[in-house]
N, C-alpha and C positions, 0 to 999 in steps of 0.2 A: 469224680467231673460232674458238674450239674450237666445235665441232659436235658432240663424243661426248657420246651417250647418260649422261645423272649416275649417278654413281654412290646408289643409295636400300638403303635395309636391304633393300626388298622382295627388292631383282635380287640381291642379294646371298645371303639367305636360301633364297625359294619354290623357286629350281632347284634347291637341293638336296634338298630336302623331296621332289619329285618325283622325283630322280634315283635317290632312293634309297628306292624303294619309294610316295610319294604321301602328301596327307595320310588321315586317320583321326577319324573326325567319333564320339567315344566314347561320347556323350549326346545325345539327341535325341525329339521325340514326333510323329514325322512323320505319323500317324495323323490328329493337329490342325496338324497344317501349313495355310497359305494358307484360313486360314476367317474372315478379317475381313470385319466390316459394320458398317453402323450400330449393332446391335445390340449385337453384339460388343464394341463401341468402346463402349458403353456401360456394359456391363458391368465394365468394365476400369475405368473411373473411378470407379465407383460401389463394387465389391464388392474387400474385400481379398483376397490369396493364399486364404488358408482357404475365405472365403464363395463362392469359383468351384469351390473342389471341389465343389460340388454347383451352383451357377450353371451349368454347364457341362451339366447331366443333358438340358437340352431339344433342343442341339443333339448331344450324342450320341445319343441315342434316336432323334430326325427324322432321321439320315446312315444312309444305305442302303448295303450291301459296293461299290456302285458308287462312290459318294462318297468312301469311303474310300480304292478302291483309283486314283481320281484322284490322289486328294493323297498318297497315297505314291509313286506314279509322278512327279508334279512335284517332289518331295521330293528323288528318289533323282535323277532329272535335274540338277535346281540341285546334287549333290554332284558327280556325274560332270562337268560341265562346269568347275570349278575344280580338279579332279583328284583328288580322294577317291576312295580305291579302298577303303576299308573303313568301315563305318556303325555302329552300336549304336544301337537306338533303343527306345524304350518304346513299348507298347502296350495302352490301355484293354482290358482282359475284366472288364467289371462288368457289374451289373442293367442298366445302362444300355445299352454298347453291344454287350454280350455277347459271340459272337464272331465277328459281322461283321467287326469292324478285324482282325484277326487274321488270318483267313482270305482277307483284302482283301490283307493286307502278305505273304502269304504267294506268292500270284499273280503282287504286283508284286515279289515278290522273283526269282522263275523269270523274270520277262521281262527281267532286268539280271541275270543270273546271269552274262555273260560280261564285263561290266562295274564291277560292285560287289559286295563281300563284305556279307552283310548277316547280323547276329545281333539278335531280337527279346527283350526282357525284356518282364513283364506288370506293367502301370502300374496299383497298389490306388489309387486316390483315395477308395473306401469303406473301403478298409481290411481287416482280416482276423476281427476279432471276430463284427461283425453276419452270422448264418448264413446269408444269401441273397449278400451278399458273400466271405466264407469259400469259398460253394461254387461264384462261379466264380475266384476264388483256385484252388481244388486243380484246375479246369480246366485255367486256362489256364495253370497252374505244368507241365503236361503238354504246353503246346502251342509254347511256349518255348524259347530255346535258354540265358537269365540267369535268375533268379528276382528279380525287379524287388519293392521296398517304398518303403512311406511311411510307419514306424512311430507320427507326427505325429497320424496320423487316427484309430488307434484311442486314442491320450493323451489326444485333444482331444476323443474323443465318451466314452469308457468310462471313463481313467483307467487303461488298459492297455495302453500302448507298450512293457512290460516281456514281457508275452504275447507279443505280437505281434511282438516279437523274435524269440521261441525258435518261434513257429509258422513263419515267413520261414525260419530257418536250420536248424531240422530237415529240414521241406519239402525245401530244397534239397539238406540232406546225405543224407537217402533217395532222391534221383530223382540223385546226382552231378553238380548245375550249381551253376554258383559265383553269386555275388546279389550286386546293385547297390541301393544303399538310399541314397535320400534324407535326410541329417540335415544337422543346424544349419542352417535357412534363413533364420531369422529376424534374424542379425546381432548377439544378446540373448546377455547373459552369463549370462544365466539356463539356457539350456542347453546339454544338457551329453550330446549322442545319440552322436557319433561317440566320448568314454570310453565310453557303453555299449553300443558296436557291436562295439570291440574286443574287452572283456568275455565279451559274448556269444561272441565268435569263437571268445575260446581255450574257454569252458565245451562249445562243440559240436564244439571241435575243427576249425575252421572255417579255420585258418588259413593265407594264399595264395590262398585264394578267393575275401575278400569284398570289395568294392570300394565305400569310402563316395562322393558325390554331394554337391558344394556345398562343407557345412565352414564354411560361411562364418563364423558364430559363433566358430571358434575363435579367429580375431583378436579377437573382445573381452573374450579373456582374458586373465589376466597371464603374464606370462614365464614366470614359475614355472612355472607351472600349463601351457604351451603347451607347456614342455622334456620334462614328466609324460606330457603327450599323445605326445609324437610319441616317445619311448620305448616305448611303450605303442601304440602304432601298429605300429610294427618288432618288436614282440612278438609280436604279432597277425598281424604280415605282411599288415595290411589296408590297400590302394593307395586314391587319390582322385583324382575328377574334378574338374574347373573349367571351369565354364560361366562368363567374361567378363562379355559382356556381360546375360547375364537377369536380374543384382542389382547393375547399376552402379547402379540407381533406388532403391536402400533408401530410406526417407522417413528423415528428418533425427529425430534421438532426444536428447534435454536426458539421457538416461543416462550419468554419469559413467565412464570407463575407459580404457584405452589409447590413443591415437590410432589410427586405423586405417582405413583402407577397407572398401565392401562384397567384396573379393576375396577371395576361397580362397588363404590365408596361403603360396602356390608358395613364395615368396622364403626360408621357413625349412625349408619341407616337404623339398624338393630336399635340401637341405646336408644333412638332419636322416637321408636315407638313404630314403625316402618315394618308392616309387612316383606319380608324379601325370603324370594325361591330362587331353587338351581336349576340351570338347563345346560344341555349340552352343548345347542346351537347345531351348526353343519356339523357332519360326519360323511370322512374321503369325498370331497365334494372339490369345485374350485373355488370353493369362497373361504374353506381349513382343511387343506388335504393331509394332515398329519394327524387331525382328530379322531381318535379311533372311539371316540362315543360310552366314554368308560367313566362312571358318575364317581367313581372312588377319588380317579385322577380330578376330575372337576371340585371334587369338594376339597382335598389336600392342597392343591391350586390355589382355590379360594381364602383356603384357611391360614396357609402361607403369607399370601399377599397382601390379608388384611391383617396378618397377625392376631388370626381366633383364639390362642392358647390364652389369652391375658382377658377375652372374655368370661364373665357371668356362663353365658350359652354354654358354653366348654363342660364349665362344674354341671351344668343342668341336664344337661346330653347325658354325663358318668351316672346322675342321681336319678335318672329316666325310671318314670313311672307307667303303669295304665294308662294313666291318662293320655300321655302322646298318642294313642292305638287312635284314640275316638277323633283327633287332631287328623289323623292321614283317612282315615275313613271318610271323614268329613267330603272331601275333595271329590268322591266318585259319583256322588249323586246329581249336584250343581254344574251349571252349566258351565262352570271355569274351573281353571287349578288352584285357586286361589282365592274360597269362600271366606276359610277361617282367617282371625286374623294373628296368624303362626304360621311357620312355616310347613309346607306340606309333606316338608322330601327329607332332608338329614337330621330332623330335630334340634339344630343347632341353634333355634331362635327360638323354641319352646318357649310360648311366655303363658306361666299359668296364670296369670289376671284375665286371661281371655277367656280361658278353658270353662264352659258355663256349666 
């Protein structure tokens, strides 16, 4: 009987990732991780995503700096246990959390500095148009590595999503920081946020310094529109972060359109020459209670949903060379997660033509 260890995709792929620098989790919300409770689960059941932007107020207001510190430590230790070497996480800096969460995050980052590279972005659940929210956006922008954004909030409340883009990008340009923006999250053909982000990126002269997050709704549009969008993304040098588990629960819709799933269309983005990276998004909280923050699970969900076994990037990963290790290392010195023109985490999307 042959008792050799059976060959699995994981045994083929994960050692290559770890040998070449380890996982990089490019998007998370560590300050809200591991906050499940009966009340939080009830919120999850009864509130939409947009309603949760405010339903979280009580949890955030009542959380002390030590509460936030404990969550950051738990999240960072989870990442380290998997072989993650770098993390980018949003942090709520707003009228409810004020600066308690970011102060806790900085303390936790210092504690794990010898094991994990950490970059912070400011989450703007309250937008940037409301005067008090704007005040905390300005404070937070000085305290973080990356300017974070949620323009949908200001579009929803004031019809001023375009103005929010301007505030965010002009602030980032003034501070010489990169931008990570939540866009096209609702899997609807009515959303055009990635397109607007690209146009605003060019308008503000921020090419190569902007990263879109999620982009779920891109797949709801026609092939002709998607191709035009990918050309615009290349022109603006806008990158994309995919968080597969976070959006797999998108509600059923009766809308008529292209057959697609609720994932970032990485199978089209990568061949189009768009830099794509991988993130866990929320972990064990009101937004995504079932997500355990497992990078391998995220990669396999993406690989399955985007039919990645048909791609040349999969083959390139299996033929991985030492060149990829330099791609991973590039992230640890710039102010963003995706400075190079290839994915710095799973190496699925490594494009040798971009390696200098």
